[in-house]
C-alpha positions as CSV (number, residue, x, y, z in Angstrom):
1,M,146.2,84.6,-2.1
2,G,147.0,82.8,-4.8
3,R,149.8,80.6,-6.3
4,T,152.7,82.6,-7.8
5,K,154.9,81.2,-10.9
6,S,158.2,79.7,-9.1
7,D,161.2,79.8,-12.6
8,F,161.7,76.0,-10.9
9,L,160.0,73.1,-10.9
10,T,160.1,70.8,-8.5
11,Q,161.1,67.0,-9.3
12,S,157.5,65.5,-9.1
13,E,156.5,68.4,-11.1
14,R,158.9,67.8,-14.0
15,M,158.3,65.0,-14.0
16,V,154.5,65.3,-15.1
17,M,155.4,68.3,-17.5
18,D,157.7,65.8,-19.3
19,K,155.1,63.5,-20.2
20,L,153.4,66.7,-21.5
21,W,156.0,67.7,-23.7
22,E,156.3,63.9,-24.9
23,H,153.2,62.7,-25.2
24,G,150.7,66.0,-25.6
25,P,147.8,67.0,-24.3
26,L,147.2,64.1,-21.2
27,S,144.3,63.4,-18.6
28,V,145.7,63.2,-15.3
29,R,144.7,59.9,-15.4
30,D,146.9,58.9,-18.8
31,I,149.9,61.3,-16.8
32,T,149.4,58.5,-14.2
33,E,149.6,55.6,-16.3
34,L,152.3,56.3,-17.6
35,L,154.4,57.5,-15.0
36,N,154.0,54.5,-13.3
37,K,155.1,52.3,-16.6
38,G,156.9,49.6,-15.6
39,E,157.6,51.2,-12.3
40,P,157.4,48.6,-8.4
41,K,154.6,48.6,-6.7
42,V,156.6,50.8,-4.3
43,N,157.2,53.4,-6.3
44,Q,154.1,53.7,-7.8
45,H,152.4,57.5,-7.9
46,A,148.2,57.8,-7.0
47,Y,146.0,59.3,-9.3
48,T,145.2,62.0,-6.5
49,T,148.9,63.1,-6.1
50,I,149.7,64.1,-10.0
51,Q,146.0,65.9,-9.8
52,T,147.5,67.9,-7.2
53,M,149.9,68.2,-9.2
54,C,148.8,69.2,-12.1
55,K,146.8,71.9,-10.4
56,I,150.1,73.2,-9.1
57,L,151.3,73.0,-12.9
58,T,148.4,74.8,-13.7
59,Q,148.3,78.2,-11.0
60,K,152.0,78.0,-11.8
61,E,150.7,78.9,-15.4
62,Y,152.8,76.1,-16.6
63,T,149.4,74.1,-17.9
64,S,146.1,75.0,-18.8
65,Y,143.0,72.6,-18.6
66,E,140.2,71.3,-20.6
67,K,137.4,69.5,-19.5
68,Q,136.3,66.1,-21.8
69,S,133.1,64.2,-20.1
70,R,134.1,63.4,-17.6
71,S,138.7,64.4,-17.1
72,F,140.7,67.0,-17.3
73,I,142.8,67.1,-19.9
74,Y,146.1,68.7,-19.2
75,T,147.7,70.9,-21.7
76,A,151.8,72.5,-21.5
77,L,151.8,76.2,-22.0
78,I,155.6,76.2,-21.9
79,S,157.8,74.6,-24.2
80,K,160.5,73.1,-22.6
81,H,163.4,74.5,-23.9
82,D,161.1,77.9,-22.8
83,A,161.1,76.2,-19.8
84,R,165.1,74.9,-19.6
85,K,165.6,78.5,-20.6
86,T,163.8,79.8,-18.0
87,V,165.5,78.2,-14.8
88,L,168.9,79.2,-16.4
89,K,168.1,83.6,-16.8
90,S,167.3,82.5,-12.7
91,M,169.6,80.3,-11.7
92,L,173.0,82.9,-13.4
93,Q,170.9,85.6,-12.2
94,Q,170.5,84.2,-8.5
95,F,174.5,82.5,-8.3
96,F,176.2,84.0,-10.8
97,G,175.0,87.5,-11.0
98,G,173.9,87.4,-14.3
99,S,177.4,86.3,-15.7
100,S,177.8,83.7,-18.4
101,L,181.5,83.0,-17.9
102,S,180.8,82.6,-14.0
103,L,179.0,79.9,-14.8
104,A,180.6,78.4,-17.4
105,Q,183.7,78.7,-14.8
106,H,181.8,76.9,-12.8
107,L,181.0,74.5,-14.8
108,L,184.4,73.5,-16.4
109,D,186.0,73.4,-12.3
110,E,182.8,70.6,-10.4
111,N,182.5,68.3,-13.4
112,D,184.3,66.7,-15.5
113,I,184.0,66.9,-19.0
114,D,185.6,64.2,-21.3
115,F,188.2,65.6,-24.0
116,D,185.1,64.7,-26.8
117,D,182.7,67.3,-24.7
118,L,185.1,70.2,-24.6
119,E,185.8,69.7,-28.8
120,R,181.6,69.8,-29.4
121,I,182.7,72.8,-27.0
122,K,185.1,74.2,-28.6
123,K,183.7,73.9,-31.9
124,E,180.3,75.8,-30.6
125,L,182.1,78.5,-29.4
126,N,183.2,79.3,-33.3
127,N,180.2,78.9,-34.8
128,K,178.8,80.7,-32.5
129,K,181.5,83.8,-33.3
130,K,180.7,83.1,-36.6
131,S,176.7,83.8,-37.0
132,I,177.8,86.8,-34.4
133,G,180.6,87.8,-36.6
134,K,183.2,87.8,-34.7
135,T,185.3,85.5,-36.5
136,P,188.9,84.2,-34.8
């Protein structure tokens, strides 16, 4: 039985997806070289590991591939924005009972947010209110 699509990407899968989002379609070799660029020898990613990650991402329906000559070229099927949206929606349901308010309260309680960030959030909230027709 094949893998089902998971809402969450593992850290390794996200690293591969980040390269596809940043650079567009890439071969396994290209992804491996990009991930290893500037990394110390001890932190290098093996070609076969990246190849496995790409296969898993295809099974999860995050990527597709096309054979070109002797290489497989992988393409992201989901945008970074849509991936974030999917994960956040799932997390909202699983951990916060679907309540955006509970998530926002948790973020405010559990994180040190500086005054400038709070002011930006306030401006965004006011803009959102205006866009849905509710002015203060």
